[in-house]
Backbone as CSV, one residue per row, in Angstrom:
resi,resn,N_x,N_y,N_z,CA_x,CA_y,CA_z,C_x,C_y,C_z
1,MET,-63.561,-8.319,24.475,-62.997,-9.655,24.499,-63.075,-10.183,25.937
2,GLU,-63.425,-11.437,26.076,-63.542,-12.068,27.391,-62.156,-12.347,27.976
3,ASP,-62.100,-12.416,29.320,-60.831,-12.659,30.001,-60.166,-13.959,29.543
4,LYS,-60.948,-15.010,29.405,-60.387,-16.295,28.989,-59.698,-16.166,27.632
5,GLU,-60.299,-15.404,26.736,-59.709,-15.208,25.409,-58.407,-14.412,25.504
6,ILE,-58.383,-13.424,26.388,-57.162,-12.631,26.574,-56.054,-13.520,27.136
7,VAL,-56.389,-14.329,28.145,-55.392,-15.243,28.726,-54.897,-16.220,27.667
8,ASP,-55.797,-16.702,26.841,-55.385,-17.601,25.752,-54.388,-16.918,24.815
9,LEU,-54.599,-15.625,24.551,-53.650,-14.879,23.705,-52.261,-14.837,24.352
10,TYR,-52.213,-14.659,25.681,-50.921,-14.691,26.381,-50.272,-16.062,26.220
11,TRP,-51.055,-17.112,26.369,-50.523,-18.468,26.253,-50.032,-18.751,24.837
12,GLN,-50.668,-18.127,23.861,-50.246,-18.292,22.472,-49.072,-17.368,22.135
13,ARG,-48.711,-16.498,23.087,-47.637,-15.517,22.919,-47.954,-14.551,21.783
14,SER,-49.216,-14.188,21.680,-49.664,-13.250,20.655,-49.497,-11.811,21.148
15,ASP,-48.961,-10.948,20.289,-48.804,-9.535,20.632,-50.148,-8.864,20.899
16,LEU,-51.188,-9.435,20.376,-52.530,-8.903,20.576,-52.938,-8.929,22.050
17,ALA,-52.330,-9.814,22.829,-52.664,-9.937,24.251,-52.464,-8.611,24.974
18,ILE,-51.364,-7.942,24.702,-51.053,-6.679,25.375,-52.072,-5.608,24.996
19,SER,-52.357,-5.456,23.724,-53.295,-4.404,23.306,-54.705,-4.691,23.818
20,GLU,-55.120,-5.951,23.822,-56.448,-6.288,24.354,-56.509,-6.069,25.863
21,THR,-55.433,-6.396,26.547,-55.377,-6.172,27.998,-55.445,-4.688,28.296
22,ASP,-54.680,-3.902,27.554,-54.689,-2.456,27.769,-56.069,-1.871,27.458
23,HIS,-56.693,-2.362,26.418,-58.030,-1.875,26.045,-59.047,-2.155,27.153
24,LYS,-58.989,-3.352,27.720,-59.984,-3.739,28.708,-59.630,-3.284,30.119
25,TYR,-58.343,-3.346,30.507,-57.957,-3.090,31.895,-56.987,-1.929,32.080
26,GLY,-56.647,-1.233,31.003,-55.704,-0.132,31.111,-56.162,0.959,32.066
27,ARG,-57.398,1.389,31.927,-57.922,2.454,32.793,-57.935,2.025,34.261
28,TYR,-58.352,0.788,34.510,-58.397,0.224,35.862,-56.995,0.215,36.485
29,CYS,-56.013,-0.294,35.763,-54.649,-0.379,36.280,-54.022,1.005,36.441
30,ARG,-54.318,1.916,35.504,-53.788,3.275,35.628,-54.347,3.973,36.866
31,ALA,-55.615,3.732,37.188,-56.220,4.329,38.381,-55.528,3.818,39.645
32,ILE,-55.271,2.519,39.694,-54.564,1.951,40.856,-53.183,2.585,40.976
33,ALA,-52.438,2.590,39.890,-51.071,3.116,39.915,-51.053,4.610,40.244
34,TYR,-51.985,5.366,39.671,-52.009,6.808,39.931,-52.326,7.100,41.399
35,ASN,-53.266,6.353,41.987,-53.598,6.565,43.394,-52.397,6.336,44.293
36,ILE,-51.532,5.441,43.905,-50.365,5.130,44.725,-49.201,6.057,44.401
37,CYS,-48.903,6.232,43.116,-47.724,7.010,42.700,-47.969,8.519,42.695
38,GLY,-49.162,8.915,42.296,-49.491,10.336,42.303,-49.111,11.106,41.050
39,THR,-48.459,10.454,40.095,-48.130,11.144,38.844,-48.518,10.272,37.667
40,ASN,-48.912,10.917,36.589,-49.290,10.175,35.385,-48.106,9.406,34.801
41,GLU,-46.935,10.007,34.870,-45.749,9.362,34.298,-45.428,8.065,35.027
42,ASP,-45.405,8.119,36.354,-45.117,6.912,37.134,-46.225,5.879,36.956
43,ALA,-47.466,6.334,36.913,-48.591,5.414,36.724,-48.469,4.703,35.381
44,GLU,-48.147,5.455,34.341,-48.009,4.861,33.004,-46.862,3.855,32.973
45,GLU,-45.773,4.177,33.631,-44.642,3.256,33.680,-45.023,1.973,34.419
46,CYS,-45.761,2.106,35.514,-46.213,0.927,36.266,-47.130,0.054,35.414
47,VAL,-48.025,0.685,34.666,-48.948,-0.076,33.825,-48.180,-0.810,32.720
48,ASN,-47.237,-0.138,32.103,-46.421,-0.804,31.078,-45.648,-1.979,31.678
49,ASP,-45.120,-1.778,32.889,-44.424,-2.869,33.573,-45.393,-3.992,33.932
50,THR,-46.639,-3.648,34.224,-47.656,-4.665,34.513,-47.848,-5.571,33.317
51,TRP,-47.956,-4.968,32.128,-48.133,-5.787,30.924,-46.923,-6.707,30.720
52,PHE,-45.732,-6.181,30.979,-44.505,-6.972,30.851,-44.516,-8.144,31.844
53,HIS,-44.862,-7.856,33.107,-44.913,-8.914,34.122,-45.989,-9.948,33.788
54,ALA,-47.142,-9.473,33.316,-48.218,-10.402,32.938,-47.730,-11.305,31.799
55,TRP,-47.047,-10.726,30.839,-46.521,-11.485,29.695,-45.570,-12.588,30.173
56,ASN,-44.715,-12.248,31.133,-43.734,-13.216,31.630,-44.331,-14.259,32.573
57,ARG,-45.366,-13.893,33.308,-45.947,-14.818,34.283,-47.047,-15.697,33.692
58,MET,-47.636,-15.278,32.605,-48.796,-15.989,32.059,-48.496,-17.427,31.634
59,PRO,-47.343,-17.752,31.061,-47.142,-19.150,30.671,-47.199,-20.126,31.851
60,SER,-46.817,-19.687,33.041,-46.842,-20.602,34.178,-48.110,-20.448,35.016
61,GLU,-48.840,-19.386,34.818,-50.063,-19.144,35.585,-51.227,-18.889,34.637
62,ARG,-52.380,-19.334,35.031,-53.609,-19.068,34.278,-54.585,-18.477,35.302
63,PRO,-54.553,-17.141,35.466,-55.375,-16.528,36.509,-56.869,-16.726,36.253
64,SER,-57.595,-17.000,37.346,-59.041,-17.178,37.210,-59.762,-15.833,37.134
65,VAL,-59.194,-14.812,37.787,-59.767,-13.464,37.731,-58.672,-12.533,37.206
66,LEU,-58.729,-12.235,35.934,-57.679,-11.466,35.281,-57.547,-10.071,35.883
67,SER,-58.659,-9.425,36.197,-58.594,-8.065,36.757,-57.847,-8.056,38.087
68,ALA,-58.095,-9.040,38.943,-57.402,-9.108,40.237,-55.917,-9.401,40.038
69,PHE,-55.607,-10.291,39.110,-54.226,-10.631,38.794,-53.460,-9.392,38.344
70,LEU,-54.037,-8.652,37.404,-53.388,-7.445,36.882,-53.349,-6.338,37.934
71,GLY,-54.438,-6.194,38.694,-54.489,-5.167,39.737,-53.438,-5.393,40.808
72,CYS,-53.233,-6.648,41.168,-52.231,-6.985,42.177,-50.817,-6.679,41.669
73,ILE,-50.549,-7.036,40.427,-49.230,-6.727,39.839,-49.025,-5.210,39.821
74,THR,-50.025,-4.475,39.352,-49.921,-3.019,39.261,-49.679,-2.401,40.627
75,ARG,-50.457,-2.843,41.602,-50.339,-2.301,42.962,-48.937,-2.537,43.512
76,ASN,-48.423,-3.753,43.370,-47.087,-4.057,43.882,-46.015,-3.233,43.179
77,LEU,-46.133,-3.084,41.872,-45.159,-2.274,41.135,-45.225,-0.813,41.569
78,ALA,-46.429,-0.298,41.767,-46.587,1.099,42.180,-46.022,1.326,43.585
79,ILE,-46.269,0.383,44.478,-45.711,0.510,45.833,-44.196,0.468,45.777
80,ASN,-43.643,-0.415,44.964,-42.183,-0.465,44.812,-41.644,0.844,44.241
81,THR,-42.401,1.463,43.335,-41.990,2.738,42.755,-41.916,3.828,43.821
82,ILE,-42.955,3.922,44.662,-42.915,4.976,45.685,-41.882,4.675,46.760
83,LYS,-41.658,3.397,47.060,-40.612,3.052,48.026,-39.254,3.500,47.494
84,ALA,-39.016,3.256,46.208,-37.748,3.662,45.602,-37.602,5.174,45.637
85,LYS,-38.673,5.886,45.309,-38.615,7.349,45.337,-38.419,7.872,46.751
86,ASN,-39.078,7.245,47.721,-38.937,7.686,49.104,-37.545,7.399,49.649
87,ARG,-36.929,6.334,49.173,-35.553,6.068,49.580,-34.644,7.175,49.074
88,ILE,-34.951,7.658,47.877,-34.113,8.681,47.281,-34.316,10.024,47.962
89,LYS,-35.548,10.422,48.164,-35.782,11.766,48.697,-36.426,11.789,50.071
90,ARG,-36.810,10.615,50.587,-37.443,10.521,51.900,-38.611,11.473,52.054
91,GLY,-39.362,11.633,50.976,-40.526,12.495,51.006,-41.736,11.772,51.555
92,GLY,-42.840,12.499,51.732,-44.072,11.914,52.245,-44.931,11.427,51.108
93,GLY,-46.186,11.782,51.141,-47.106,11.386,50.095,-48.273,10.606,50.655
94,GLU,-49.325,10.539,49.879,-50.569,9.893,50.313,-50.378,8.410,50.571
95,ALA,-49.691,7.719,49.676,-49.501,6.279,49.835,-48.677,5.980,51.079
96,ALA,-47.613,6.736,51.285,-46.784,6.533,52.468,-47.595,6.779,53.733
97,LEU,-48.459,7.794,53.712,-49.313,8.090,54.853,-50.267,6.942,55.135
98,ALA,-50.907,6.407,54.108,-51.847,5.300,54.286,-51.138,4.072,54.852
99,LEU,-49.973,3.748,54.319,-49.231,2.593,54.818,-48.749,2.822,56.238
100,ASP,-48.394,4.061,56.562,-47.972,4.395,57.916,-49.124,4.229,58.906
101,GLU,-50.337,4.598,58.498,-51.502,4.443,59.365,-51.698,2.982,59.759
102,LEU,-51.488,2.074,58.815,-51.653,0.650,59.098,-50.518,0.080,59.941
103,SER,-49.387,0.754,59.992,-48.247,0.227,60.731,-48.534,0.102,62.224
104,GLU,-49.576,0.798,62.705,-49.940,0.709,64.112,-50.433,-0.683,64.485
105,CYS,-50.917,-1.442,63.518,-51.478,-2.745,63.848,-50.878,-3.905,63.072
106,ILE,-49.968,-3.654,62.159,-49.390,-4.743,61.369,-47.876,-4.752,61.577
107,PRO,-47.340,-5.891,61.985,-45.895,-5.982,62.184,-45.150,-5.989,60.850
108,ASP,-43.859,-5.640,60.897,-43.058,-5.750,59.684,-41.795,-6.543,59.995
109,GLY,-41.047,-6.897,58.999,-39.866,-7.730,59.170,-40.016,-8.997,58.359
110,LYS,-38.914,-9.656,58.079,-38.971,-10.813,57.191,-38.235,-12.030,57.753
111,SER,-38.219,-12.207,59.066,-37.610,-13.418,59.608,-38.488,-14.613,59.233
112,PRO,-37.951,-15.825,59.290,-38.763,-16.997,58.927,-40.062,-17.092,59.738
113,GLU,-39.989,-16.761,61.006,-41.183,-16.798,61.839,-42.216,-15.797,61.340
114,LEU,-41.744,-14.630,60.951,-42.668,-13.607,60.480,-43.223,-13.929,59.098
115,LEU,-42.495,-14.663,58.294,-43.022,-15.077,56.995,-44.242,-15.980,57.180
116,ILE,-44.173,-16.861,58.173,-45.316,-17.723,58.483,-46.465,-16.869,59.016
117,GLU,-46.132,-15.954,59.922,-47.160,-15.077,60.478,-47.757,-14.165,59.407
118,GLU,-46.958,-13.807,58.400,-47.448,-12.957,57.319,-48.616,-13.626,56.594
119,LYS,-48.490,-14.920,56.353,-49.565,-15.669,55.701,-50.801,-15.705,56.608
120,GLU,-50.585,-15.950,57.891,-51.692,-15.949,58.848,-52.336,-14.570,58.918
121,LEU,-51.508,-13.544,58.869,-51.993,-12.171,58.911,-52.841,-11.867,57.681
122,GLU,-52.380,-12.309,56.524,-53.129,-12.110,55.281,-54.511,-12.752,55.374
123,GLU,-54.553,-13.970,55.882,-55.836,-14.667,56.030,-56.728,-13.967,57.044
124,ALA,-56.136,-13.498,58.149,-56.913,-12.811,59.183,-57.502,-11.503,58.653
125,ILE,-56.726,-10.757,57.887,-57.227,-9.497,57.325,-58.342,-9.789,56.319
126,GLY,-58.194,-10.858,55.561,-59.258,-11.262,54.638,-60.552,-11.564,55.377
127,ARG,-60.456,-12.320,56.477,-61.648,-12.611,57.287,-62.220,-11.334,57.888
128,PHE,-61.315,-10.454,58.336,-61.745,-9.204,58.956,-62.534,-8.352,57.962
129,THR,-61.975,-8.152,56.775,-62.666,-7.306,55.797,-63.966,-7.944,55.323
130,ALA,-63.989,-9.259,55.222,-65.224,-9.944,54.810,-66.337,-9.742,55.837
131,GLY,-65.973,-9.570,57.102,-66.961,-9.400,58.160,-67.393,-7.966,58.401
132,LEU,-66.781,-7.024,57.699,-67.144,-5.617,57.889,-68.450,-5.282,57.172
133,PRO,-69.204,-4.327,57.718,-70.355,-3.824,56.963,-69.862,-3.224,55.637
134,GLU,-70.733,-3.174,54.654,-70.336,-2.791,53.299,-69.619,-1.438,53.235
135,THR,-70.143,-0.419,53.914,-69.528,0.915,53.851,-68.132,0.897,54.451
136,GLU,-67.991,0.266,55.629,-66.676,0.194,56.265,-65.689,-0.572,55.389
137,ARG,-66.153,-1.674,54.794,-65.285,-2.475,53.927,-64.855,-1.654,52.717
138,THR,-65.792,-0.925,52.127,-65.475,-0.098,50.958,-64.434,0.952,51.312
139,VAL,-64.630,1.641,52.428,-63.683,2.678,52.867,-62.316,2.054,53.137
140,PHE,-62.301,0.929,53.850,-61.055,0.262,54.202,-60.284,-0.181,52.955
141,VAL,-60.988,-0.799,52.020,-60.333,-1.290,50.797,-59.853,-0.125,49.936
142,LEU,-60.674,0.916,49.800,-60.252,2.069,49.004,-58.992,2.707,49.600
143,ARG,-58.933,2.803,50.909,-57.793,3.461,51.553,-56.547,2.571,51.568
144,TYR,-56.713,1.306,51.972,-55.535,0.487,52.238,-55.196,-0.510,51.136
145,TRP,-56.064,-0.722,50.169,-55.692,-1.530,49.008,-55.357,-0.607,47.844
146,TYR,-56.285,0.308,47.526,-56.071,1.226,46.409,-55.305,2.472,46.823
147,LEU,-55.095,2.666,48.131,-54.361,3.807,48.684,-54.947,5.138,48.214
148,ALA,-56.263,5.180,48.144,-56.957,6.401,47.716,-56.891,7.446,48.823
149,PRO,-56.750,8.718,48.463,-56.761,9.791,49.467,-58.132,9.873,50.148
150,VAL,-58.123,10.325,51.390,-59.357,10.458,52.164,-60.360,11.338,51.422
151,ALA,-59.892,12.427,50.833,-60.790,13.349,50.116,-61.482,12.636,48.952
152,GLU,-60.755,11.800,48.242,-61.338,11.068,47.110,-62.388,10.059,47.590
153,ILE,-62.105,9.390,48.697,-63.065,8.433,49.253,-64.334,9.166,49.683
154,ALA,-64.159,10.317,50.330,-65.308,11.109,50.777,-66.156,11.544,49.582
155,ASP,-65.509,11.994,48.527,-66.243,12.381,47.313,-66.991,11.195,46.724
156,LYS,-66.321,10.069,46.633,-66.917,8.875,46.030,-68.136,8.397,46.825
157,LEU,-68.050,8.492,48.161,-69.143,8.025,49.013,-70.094,9.148,49.426
158,GLN,-69.822,10.354,48.943,-70.653,11.528,49.204,-70.874,11.755,50.699
159,CYS,-69.764,11.847,51.422,-69.828,12.188,52.840,-68.598,13.029,53.185
160,SER,-68.521,13.463,54.416,-67.434,14.359,54.812,-66.126,13.590,55.016
161,GLN,-65.020,14.303,54.905,-63.719,13.711,55.152,-63.614,13.280,56.610
162,GLY,-64.224,14.060,57.493,-64.217,13.715,58.913,-64.866,12.360,59.162
163,LYS,-65.962,12.100,58.481,-66.637,10.808,58.638,-65.740,9.675,58.146
164,ILE,-65.078,9.879,57.024,-64.175,8.848,56.488,-63.029,8.606,57.459
165,LYS,-62.444,9.679,57.981,-61.351,9.529,58.948,-61.823,8.779,60.184
166,SER,-63.030,9.068,60.620,-63.596,8.393,61.788,-63.808,6.905,61.503
167,ILE,-64.356,6.588,60.338,-64.559,5.182,59.957,-63.220,4.452,59.913
168,LEU,-62.226,5.092,59.314,-60.907,4.470,59.211,-60.299,4.241,60.596
169,PHE,-60.417,5.230,61.474,-59.869,5.103,62.824,-60.533,3.942,63.568
170,ARG,-61.869,3.899,63.531,-62.590,2.831,64.233,-62.283,1.461,63.617
171,THR,-62.166,1.410,62.303,-61.885,0.137,61.631,-60.479,-0.348,61.960
172,ARG,-59.514,0.559,61.968,-58.146,0.169,62.356,-58.118,-0.333,63.795
173,LYS,-58.885,0.311,64.656,-58.952,-0.092,66.064,-59.540,-1.505,66.177
174,LYS,-60.611,-1.782,65.422,-61.208,-3.127,65.405,-60.203,-4.149,64.875
175,LEU,-59.495,-3.776,63.805,-58.502,-4.675,63.223,-57.410,-4.993,64.232
176,LYS,-56.924,-3.977,64.907,-55.866,-4.173,65.894,-56.348,-5.089,67.015
177,THR,-57.570,-4.883,67.480,-58.134,-5.729,68.533,-58.214,-7.179,68.071
178,MET,-58.740,-7.387,66.859,-58.867,-8.740,66.336,-57.499,-9.404,66.183
179,LEU,-56.537,-8.664,65.637,-55.206,-9.229,65.426,-54.515,-9.528,66.756
180,THR,-54.739,-8.685,67.747,-54.164,-8.912,69.070,-54.758,-10.168,69.695
181,GLU,-56.084,-10.313,69.574,-56.752,-11.501,70.111,-56.255,-12.778,69.445
182,GLU,-55.928,-12.697,68.172,-55.428,-13.876,67.447,-53.919,-14.058,67.578
183,GLY,-53.282,-13.179,68.346,-51.842,-13.286,68.564,-51.003,-12.846,67.388
184,LEU,-51.575,-12.034,66.503,-50.853,-11.586,65.320,-50.404,-10.130,65.417
185,CYS,-50.677,-9.497,66.524,-50.272,-8.101,66.709,-49.743,-7.930,68.119
186,TRP,-48.539,-7.438,68.223,-47.950,-7.217,69.529,-47.614,-5.733,69.736
187,ILE,-48.091,-4.890,68.845,-47.863,-3.457,68.961,-48.907,-2.889,69.914
188,ARG,-48.507,-2.127,70.870,-49.431,-1.561,71.868,-49.799,-0.156,71.535
C-alpha cells in the first residue's frame, strides 16, 4: 500500500491504518527503537507507542514522507525510554554513549535564548551533514541519528571499528569547528 493511502486511512480513522503501517514500516521502526533501547521489549513498546502517536497526530498533520514522520516519532520515544531508565538506574549503554560523544560540541539547556539557538543549531547540523562526503555522512547519521553501535556500523560498511571511530572523531571535530565559527558552540 502506498504512503498516501495509509495516511488517508488515518484521516478516515480506519483501524486498517495501524496494521498497514505496521506491515510496511514495523521492521524499520523496530530497528530504530532497538538500536536505541537495546531490548526487544522496549523496542516493541516504542513501536506500539509510535502507532498511537501517529494515530493522534495524523488528523492535524499530513506528513509528506511517512517513513521520516514515523521514524522521528519512534526515535524520540526510544530516547525518552532510555532517559527514563537511566534516571532510574543511572546505567550506561550505547545510546547514552553516542549522545555523550556529541555533548562535546552541542550545548544543552532550554532557556528562551537557547530555544532559538536550538533551531539554528538544527539547521546548521542539516547543512553540515549535507556537505559531508557520502561515507562520513552515512557513519554520522547511523551513529547519531539511529544511535547504532560502532561495531554494527563497521559491519555494515565492511571496515574496521577503528576506522569508524576515526571517522566519527574527525567528523565531530569538523562539526565543532563549524558550529564554533557560526557562534553556535561555546564548549572548548
